[in-house]
Backbone bond lengths (Angstrom), bond angles and torsions (degrees), N, CA, C in turn:
res aa  C-N    CA-C-N  psi(-1)  N-CA   C-N-CA  omega(-1)  CA-C   N-CA-C  phi
1 M - - - 1.455 - - 1.532 108.02 -
2 T 1.314 116.43 130.45 1.458 120.37 -178.12 1.532 110.28 -77.63
3 N 1.321 114.76 165.27 1.467 119.69 177.97 1.525 111.45 -63.40
4 L 1.333 116.19 -34.42 1.467 119.78 178.04 1.527 110.38 -63.42
5 S 1.328 116.65 -43.96 1.468 120.29 178.91 1.527 111.08 -63.77
6 K 1.318 116.08 -41.93 1.467 119.77 177.89 1.521 111.03 -62.40
7 G 1.323 116.05 -41.94 1.460 120.45 179.39 1.520 112.13 -64.90
8 L 1.335 116.05 -41.78 1.461 119.45 178.00 1.527 111.42 -64.66
9 L 1.325 117.28 -42.53 1.460 120.23 177.99 1.527 111.40 -63.94
10 A 1.330 116.25 -40.38 1.471 119.71 178.24 1.525 110.87 -64.99
11 A 1.335 117.45 -39.93 1.466 120.54 179.50 1.531 110.86 -66.20
12 I 1.324 116.78 -42.37 1.467 119.96 178.95 1.521 110.63 -65.57
13 A 1.342 116.48 -43.21 1.468 120.15 179.18 1.524 111.00 -62.76
14 S 1.325 117.39 -41.51 1.464 119.45 -179.35 1.528 111.04 -66.55
15 N 1.337 117.19 -36.99 1.467 119.74 176.80 1.522 111.73 -66.81
16 L 1.329 117.12 -39.29 1.459 120.03 177.06 1.526 111.16 -64.49
17 L 1.336 116.44 -43.62 1.461 119.70 178.37 1.527 111.06 -65.15
18 F 1.325 116.87 -37.31 1.458 120.76 178.89 1.523 110.50 -64.62
19 S 1.343 116.29 -38.85 1.460 118.74 178.74 1.524 111.40 -69.72
20 M 1.310 117.64 -28.05 1.467 121.23 178.10 1.525 111.22 -70.10
21 L 1.317 117.51 -19.17 1.456 121.11 -179.42 1.529 111.10 -60.28
22 F 1.330 117.35 -36.87 1.458 120.28 177.55 1.530 110.95 -67.20
23 L 1.317 116.47 -40.86 1.463 120.17 -179.99 1.521 111.28 -67.53
24 Y 1.315 116.16 -33.70 1.465 121.11 -179.72 1.523 110.83 -57.23
25 G 1.299 116.77 -44.94 1.459 120.30 179.18 1.517 112.36 -68.64
26 M 1.329 116.84 -35.02 1.469 120.17 -178.41 1.531 111.68 -75.31
27 W 1.339 116.76 -30.55 1.461 119.95 177.84 1.524 111.11 -68.32
28 M 1.294 117.68 -22.97 1.462 122.87 -179.15 1.527 109.91 -99.82
29 R 1.300 118.00 31.50 1.454 126.00 -169.88 1.534 115.87 -48.38
30 P 1.309 122.59 -40.36 1.471 117.57 -177.76 1.532 112.51 -63.01
31 M 1.316 117.18 -24.15 1.465 120.21 -179.98 1.528 109.64 -89.16
32 T 1.317 114.96 157.40 1.465 119.70 175.24 1.523 109.12 -78.57
33 G 1.318 116.13 167.40 1.456 120.62 178.65 1.517 112.37 -60.86
34 T 1.323 116.99 -36.28 1.461 120.89 179.90 1.524 110.89 -68.58
35 E 1.326 117.48 -38.50 1.462 120.33 178.06 1.529 110.98 -67.11
36 V 1.327 116.79 -40.85 1.463 120.21 177.12 1.524 109.53 -62.36
37 F 1.321 117.00 -42.70 1.464 121.07 178.33 1.527 110.91 -60.77
38 A 1.330 117.36 -44.22 1.464 120.75 -179.39 1.527 111.09 -62.63
39 W 1.324 117.43 -45.08 1.465 119.81 178.68 1.522 111.32 -67.03
40 R 1.312 116.26 -32.47 1.464 119.70 176.77 1.527 110.64 -65.38
41 M 1.321 117.12 -40.35 1.462 120.20 178.44 1.527 110.93 -65.55
42 V 1.327 116.79 -39.37 1.467 120.31 177.09 1.531 109.72 -62.82
43 A 1.325 117.49 -43.35 1.461 121.34 179.77 1.526 111.21 -65.31
44 I 1.320 117.00 -41.46 1.469 120.43 179.28 1.519 110.46 -64.49
45 L 1.317 117.22 -44.27 1.464 120.61 179.46 1.530 111.13 -62.90
46 S 1.321 116.90 -42.44 1.463 120.74 178.28 1.528 111.07 -63.21
47 A 1.328 116.84 -46.32 1.465 120.77 179.54 1.526 110.91 -63.62
48 L 1.325 116.75 -38.46 1.464 120.33 178.52 1.521 111.42 -64.21
49 C 1.323 116.82 -42.40 1.474 120.31 178.71 1.524 110.98 -64.02
50 V 1.326 117.26 -43.02 1.467 120.65 178.28 1.522 110.35 -63.62
51 L 1.330 117.45 -45.24 1.456 121.52 -179.22 1.525 111.58 -63.51
52 M 1.318 116.65 -43.91 1.468 119.33 -179.61 1.529 111.36 -66.69
53 T 1.306 117.22 -32.09 1.454 120.01 176.58 1.526 110.66 -70.88
54 M 1.332 116.95 -39.74 1.470 120.65 -178.70 1.519 112.49 -65.97
55 V 1.317 117.81 -35.81 1.474 120.83 -175.82 1.526 112.39 -106.32
56 N 1.318 117.38 15.03 1.467 122.35 -178.96 1.531 112.01 54.90
57 G 1.305 115.89 44.80 1.458 121.25 -178.41 1.509 114.49 -82.33
58 W 1.327 117.69 -11.13 1.463 120.20 -179.07 1.522 110.89 -65.09
59 Q 1.332 116.91 -35.38 1.469 120.05 178.03 1.529 110.58 -65.00
60 A 1.323 116.60 -42.37 1.466 120.22 178.59 1.524 111.01 -65.41
61 A 1.337 117.34 -38.56 1.464 120.36 178.51 1.531 110.58 -65.29
62 T 1.317 116.47 -39.88 1.468 120.03 177.89 1.525 110.61 -65.14
63 R 1.339 116.76 -44.01 1.472 119.72 177.25 1.523 111.29 -60.91
64 F 1.334 116.74 -39.40 1.462 120.64 178.21 1.528 110.71 -62.83
65 A 1.329 116.94 -46.36 1.468 120.65 -179.84 1.519 110.82 -61.96
66 Y 1.336 117.51 -42.38 1.464 119.88 177.01 1.527 111.26 -67.16
67 G 1.339 116.68 -33.04 1.463 120.71 178.38 1.519 111.95 -66.08
68 V 1.321 116.16 -37.34 1.461 120.05 176.98 1.522 109.11 -71.30
69 G 1.327 115.39 -38.68 1.460 120.65 175.20 1.511 113.47 63.66
70 R 1.321 114.76 -138.36 1.463 120.57 -177.57 1.522 112.66 -103.26
71 D 1.315 115.70 18.02 1.462 120.36 178.95 1.529 108.81 -75.90
72 W 1.318 117.71 103.33 1.460 122.02 -174.08 1.527 111.71 -65.42
73 K 1.317 118.03 -27.28 1.470 120.04 179.38 1.528 110.40 -68.07
74 R 1.324 116.79 -40.61 1.466 119.51 178.57 1.521 110.77 -68.54
75 W 1.342 117.20 -39.09 1.465 119.77 177.31 1.522 110.67 -65.69
76 L 1.328 116.18 -35.78 1.460 120.13 177.91 1.532 110.78 -63.64
77 L 1.335 116.75 -39.48 1.459 120.43 177.54 1.526 112.12 -66.97
78 I 1.318 116.98 -25.98 1.457 120.89 177.81 1.524 110.64 -81.68
79 V 1.326 117.34 -42.48 1.462 121.58 -172.98 1.535 112.27 -84.74
80 L 1.317 118.40 -30.88 1.462 121.92 -175.33 1.538 114.27 -57.33
81 P 1.331 120.54 -43.50 1.469 119.02 -179.87 1.530 114.28 -74.62
82 T 1.322 118.56 -10.38 1.465 121.30 -175.35 1.526 113.04 -58.82
83 P 1.337 121.05 -48.32 1.472 118.72 178.93 1.523 113.17 -64.45
84 I 1.311 117.54 -32.81 1.461 120.60 178.87 1.528 109.36 -66.32
85 F 1.331 115.97 -46.65 1.464 120.93 179.54 1.524 110.56 -63.68
86 A 1.312 117.53 -44.87 1.467 121.40 -179.29 1.529 111.18 -64.44
87 S 1.328 117.40 -39.81 1.464 119.15 -179.72 1.520 111.14 -66.91
88 Q 1.335 117.90 -34.77 1.460 119.85 177.22 1.528 110.87 -68.98
89 L 1.332 116.79 -40.33 1.464 119.13 176.70 1.521 110.61 -61.76
90 W 1.322 117.05 -41.84 1.462 120.72 178.56 1.530 110.80 -65.61
91 L 1.330 116.30 -43.95 1.464 120.73 -177.26 1.519 112.07 -61.75
92 F 1.337 117.02 -39.55 1.455 119.91 -178.05 1.526 112.66 -76.72
93 V 1.312 118.59 -10.63 1.461 120.65 171.50 1.525 109.57 -97.63
94 W 1.313 117.14 -36.37 1.464 121.18 -179.33 1.527 111.56 -68.00
95 G 1.340 117.23 -40.96 1.456 122.19 -174.68 1.515 115.08 -55.43
96 P 1.330 118.64 -56.51 1.474 118.62 -178.23 1.528 113.42 -63.55
97 V 1.304 117.47 -35.08 1.466 120.31 -179.56 1.523 110.41 -65.16
98 N 1.324 117.08 -32.89 1.462 121.99 -177.16 1.522 113.53 -103.59
99 G 1.328 117.73 14.59 1.457 121.24 175.97 1.517 114.85 74.80
100 E 1.307 118.30 20.35 1.470 121.95 -179.10 1.526 112.52 -113.63
101 G 1.324 117.63 16.29 1.463 121.34 -176.23 1.517 113.54 -60.59
102 V 1.328 117.39 -44.46 1.468 120.79 -178.72 1.525 110.28 -66.63
103 N 1.315 117.50 -41.26 1.471 120.56 179.02 1.520 111.34 -61.94
104 I 1.315 116.27 -40.31 1.469 119.89 179.41 1.519 110.24 -67.55
105 A 1.327 117.21 -44.08 1.459 120.38 179.29 1.524 111.18 -62.57
106 M 1.328 117.12 -40.88 1.465 120.32 179.28 1.530 111.18 -67.37
107 G 1.303 117.26 -27.31 1.455 120.47 177.16 1.514 113.43 -68.42
108 Y 1.335 117.15 -18.96 1.462 120.36 -179.54 1.521 112.87 -88.18
109 F 1.336 119.13 -8.84 1.457 120.34 176.55 1.528 112.61 -60.56
110 P 1.334 119.83 -42.40 1.466 118.82 179.30 1.528 114.10 -62.60
111 V 1.318 117.49 -16.84 1.465 120.10 178.90 1.527 109.60 -62.34
112 C 1.339 117.62 -42.17 1.468 120.93 178.62 1.524 111.00 -59.65
113 I 1.303 115.89 -43.15 1.463 120.31 -179.39 1.528 109.98 -66.97
114 G 1.316 116.40 -40.91 1.467 119.91 177.87 1.518 112.32 -62.83
115 V 1.316 117.42 -42.04 1.467 121.26 178.27 1.521 110.16 -62.40
116 Y 1.324 116.65 -40.79 1.459 119.84 178.96 1.527 110.65 -60.38
117 Y 1.328 116.49 -48.71 1.462 119.14 -176.99 1.518 112.51 -69.83
118 I 1.313 117.38 -32.08 1.466 119.51 176.09 1.524 110.02 -67.09
119 C 1.344 116.65 -45.45 1.463 119.86 179.10 1.520 111.20 -64.28
120 N 1.309 115.88 -41.37 1.461 120.58 -175.95 1.520 111.79 -74.66
121 G 1.322 117.24 -41.82 1.459 120.00 -174.54 1.514 113.82 -92.50
122 Y 1.306 116.61 -58.82 1.468 120.95 -173.37 1.521 112.09 -71.53
123 A 1.329 116.87 -48.52 1.456 120.62 -176.24 1.524 112.22 -83.58
124 G 1.319 117.67 -13.54 1.457 120.78 178.66 1.523 113.46 74.19
125 D 1.326 117.20 18.80 1.452 121.61 -179.77 1.520 109.17 -88.00
126 D 1.306 117.07 131.58 1.458 120.75 178.65 1.521 108.28 -88.70
127 C 1.318 115.65 106.11 1.468 120.84 -177.29 1.515 112.40 -77.45
128 G 1.297 118.15 -15.35 1.454 120.92 175.54 1.517 113.18 93.91
129 Q 1.327 114.05 161.63 1.457 121.47 -178.01 1.523 111.86 -68.56
130 T 1.329 117.74 -33.95 1.466 120.83 -179.58 1.524 110.69 -62.71
131 S 1.313 116.72 -44.15 1.461 120.48 178.40 1.525 110.79 -63.17
132 F 1.313 116.49 -42.10 1.457 120.21 178.84 1.530 110.43 -62.30
133 N 1.332 117.71 -43.98 1.470 121.04 179.47 1.526 111.05 -62.54
134 F 1.325 116.75 -40.66 1.461 120.51 178.03 1.521 110.88 -61.92
135 L 1.317 117.13 -47.44 1.463 120.45 -179.79 1.523 111.45 -65.67
136 Y 1.309 116.74 -33.92 1.461 120.93 176.47 1.532 110.57 -61.84
137 C 1.341 115.75 -41.41 1.475 119.94 178.04 1.522 111.52 -69.75
138 V 1.333 116.94 -40.36 1.460 121.20 -179.62 1.534 110.31 -62.94
139 A 1.323 115.63 -40.52 1.459 119.79 -177.89 1.527 111.45 -70.70
140 G 1.323 117.60 -15.95 1.456 121.26 176.79 1.501 114.61 82.11
141 F 1.307 116.58 23.75 1.459 119.91 -179.66 1.505 110.85 -86.44
């Protein structure tokens, strides 16, 4: 299997799993979005502990923590994205339970356009005419 095939399969699998996120919240309907999020965090933490124990990952985590050391800037780069990531996980569970799933999903369309303009303008990367045409169609212009 070529790297392109692996990448395509990974992209399709990630999109399927992402779409299941909405169903996950709806399947847990008697609970609120916040309760589903809390139980999801407990499940993720438990699975992470089991996985790290199975593959001896605790040693690597300890080496990583010692590698970061007391450099507050590196710790800030690790801790700073945590609330953003957690709020997105909560939002994608809260939305479907409260009937706001479509609104939340539609709010993520501008992210593609923003990434294009950041890559094209700030980073100086030429994304090409095909990418521009795709984003033009997505934006509905």
